[in-house]
BAMAR-712594 format. One record per residue (C-alpha): residue in three letters; x, y, z. Coordinates in steps of 0.001 Angstrom, whole numbers, plus 500000, padded with zeros to 6 digits. Example, Ala and Ser with C-alpha at 12.3 -4.5 7.8 and 13.67 -1.06 7.14 Angstrom:
<nodes>
ALA512300495500507800SER513670498940507140
</nodes>
This chain:
<nodes>
UNK025420234256743179UNK028394235145745359UNK030364232232743925UNK029555233328740387UNK030379237018740952UNK033275236859743421UNK034536233258743333UNK033481232451746912UNK033282228767747692UNK030201227243749284UNK031520226995752844UNK032889230556752816UNK029619231983751549UNK027690229976754122UNK029970231314756881UNK029508234950755814UNK025736234593755649UNK025556232799759027UNK027879235333760671UNK025848238271759367UNK022672236749760818UNK024392236167764161UNK025824239710764189UNK022331241050763562UNK021260239287766762UNK023977240921768907UNK021348242875770866UNK019400239720771693UNK022169237275772723UNK024794239800773822UNK028292240526772529UNK030060237670774350UNK027721234976773051UNK027826236576769595UNK031630236342769592UNK031515232681770645UNK028924231908767982UNK030952233561765209UNK034068231697766414UNK032149228399766365UNK030901229169762840UNK034457229884761684UNK035788226643763172UNK032905224753761557UNK033748226317758195UNK037413225317758432UNK036591221763759508UNK034106221432756634UNK036754222655754170UNK039292220132755457UNK036821217265755373UNK035678218085751841UNK039010219076750284UNK041892217931752489UNK044444220086754294UNK046325221412751279UNK044053220619748377UNK044903221610744861UNK042659222087741864UNK042986220366738517UNK041312222322735743UNK040407221144732255UNK039755224076729925UNK038066223337726601UNK038475226173724105UNK039508226842720521UNK042097229251721997UNK044041226653724000UNK047489227995723081UNK046651231557724150UNK045079230343727396UNK048026228072728229UNK050538230859727600UNK048543233345729718UNK048332230864732611UNK052076230219732458UNK052948233920732351UNK050419235220734900UNK050120232344737374UNK053437230553736869UNK051632227229736552UNK052664224400734257UNK050103223725731545UNK049627220847729143UNK047598220994725956UNK045879217685725270UNK044771216992721723UNK041280215612721342UNK039577213764718571UNK037300215476716108UNK033761216013717309UNK030608215266715326UNK031075218539713394UNK034601217519712315UNK036322220073714566UNK039327218903716575UNK038796219849720231UNK041826220455722425UNK041983221154726119UNK044357222772728590UNK045210220701731667UNK046554222651734643UNK047048222116738384UNK046986225122740730UNK046638225876744435UNK043032226400745530UNK043671230084746236UNK044497230829742577UNK041332229297741102UNK039366232553741046UNK042187234351739181UNK042535231505736699UNK038819231615735907UNK038957235388735344UNK042046234989733153UNK040386232307731008UNK037168234310730750UNK039171237336729555UNK040612235305726671UNK037601233182725761UNK034310233905727493UNK032826230722725980UNK035545228422727340UNK034236225354729118UNK036085224617732364UNK035906221580734615UNK037423221822738109UNK038477218816740213UNK039776218856743782UNK042892216762744337UNK044868216182747505UNK048404215618746230UNK050300217336743438UNK054099217280743246UNK056749218522740840UNK056479221128738108UNK055339224501739411UNK054627222838742791UNK058357222189743370UNK058673225804744570UNK058163226489748262UNK055044228494749105UNK056069229081752714UNK059462230286754011UNK059778227240756290UNK058949224739753550UNK061950222706752383UNK062693222158748700UNK065527220557746757UNK066869223956745658UNK069838223451747998UNK072571221811745883UNK073973219764748764UNK070559218259749564UNK069937217659745847UNK073318215913745420UNK072628213814748504UNK069242212761747085UNK070693211815743677UNK073647210037745304UNK071211207871747304UNK069321207064744093UNK072578206092742310UNK073689203941745263UNK070314202194745284UNK070518201449741546UNK074050200080741826UNK073107197833744768UNK070135196473742778UNK072450195362739971
</nodes>
């Protein structure tokens, strides 16, 4: 229910429920042991997330809807994510079904679902967890210390190495 209403993932919901039970027992096990237990629960939650999804997992979403163009445009404008509309074959009723294909960081999934639901509440979405996505809207740095090829000198150096490699191959 918490996932449906608020977009909480399984491990986060499990952590909140476990922590609330432990906090209710503060008078029985004492505050120090309660703090250690909550800390252990948090570490267990993070480890479970990393095992299931990887360290920086991304989500690939397929959105099936008759309003694919509107959904794709809204995702591009509101989330800054690159979208692709894939044309499908006609179904048994003779209707051509298209889908929107988009990759986003895990943290934006809840907002994407709300955005899609606001445009087409009957849209069918399929979410996949992936470990590596590069290029497109993922070329931007999400952290101040993260390096990108925005620096012209680095970019020129990269392309010069590619040109040198091609000329040596010939």
